[in-house]
C-alpha positions in Angstrom: 0.0 0.0 0.0 1.2 3.5 -0.8 -0.2 6.9 0.0 0.3 10.3 -1.5 -1.2 13.8 -1.2 -3.2 14.7 -4.3 -4.7 18.2 -4.0 -7.2 18.0 -1.2 -7.2 14.3 -0.8 -5.0 11.4 0.1 -4.4 8.9 -2.7 -4.3 5.3 -1.4 -3.0 2.7 -3.8 -2.5 -1.1 -3.7 -2.0 -4.0 -6.0 -5.3 -6.0 -6.1 -5.0 -9.6 -7.1 -7.8 -11.3 -8.9 -10.2 -13.5 -6.9 -9.8 -11.3 -3.8 -12.0 -8.4 -2.6 -10.5 -5.4 -0.8 -11.9 -2.9 1.6 -10.2 0.4 2.5 -10.6 1.3 6.2 -9.7 4.3 8.2 -9.1 5.1 11.9 -8.5 8.3 13.8 -5.7 6.6 15.8 -3.2 3.9 14.8 -3.4 2.0 18.1 -7.2 1.4 18.1 -9.5 -1.4 17.2 -12.1 1.0 15.9 -11.8 1.0 12.1 -14.5 2.3 9.7 -15.0 1.5 6.1 -14.1 4.0 3.4 -16.0 3.6 0.1 -17.3 0.3 -1.3 -15.4 -3.0 -1.5 -13.2 -3.3 -4.6 -12.9 -6.6 -6.6 -9.3 -7.5 -7.4 -8.3 -7.2 -11.1 -4.6 -7.8 -11.2 -3.8 -4.1 -11.4 -3.1 -1.2 -9.1 -6.3 0.2 -7.6 -6.7 3.7 -6.0 -9.0 5.2 -3.4 -9.0 9.0 -2.9 -9.8 10.1 0.7 -10.8 13.8 0.9 -9.1 15.6 3.8 -12.2 17.7 4.8 -12.1 18.4 8.5 -10.0 15.3 9.2 -6.4 16.2 8.4 -5.1 13.1 10.2 -6.3 9.7 9.4 -4.8 6.2 9.3 -5.7 3.8 6.5 -5.4 0.1 5.8 -6.5 -2.3 3.2 -8.1 -5.6 4.2 -9.2 -8.5 2.2 -12.9 -9.6 2.2 -14.4 -12.9 1.1 
């Protein structure tokens, strides 16, 4: 997973293998068990996928990508 600032959003990218589903999740603190979903699940397609997370009023957010059945 890689992140970068693109204008007023964070660009989150990852390689998504076929036959897997991925969910981008966010949290306000890195040492928490409280993660919330960002966007819809993404089906893997053997390419790099992107999610753009607008900064809005939350200038500090932690992100992760999890696989879903």
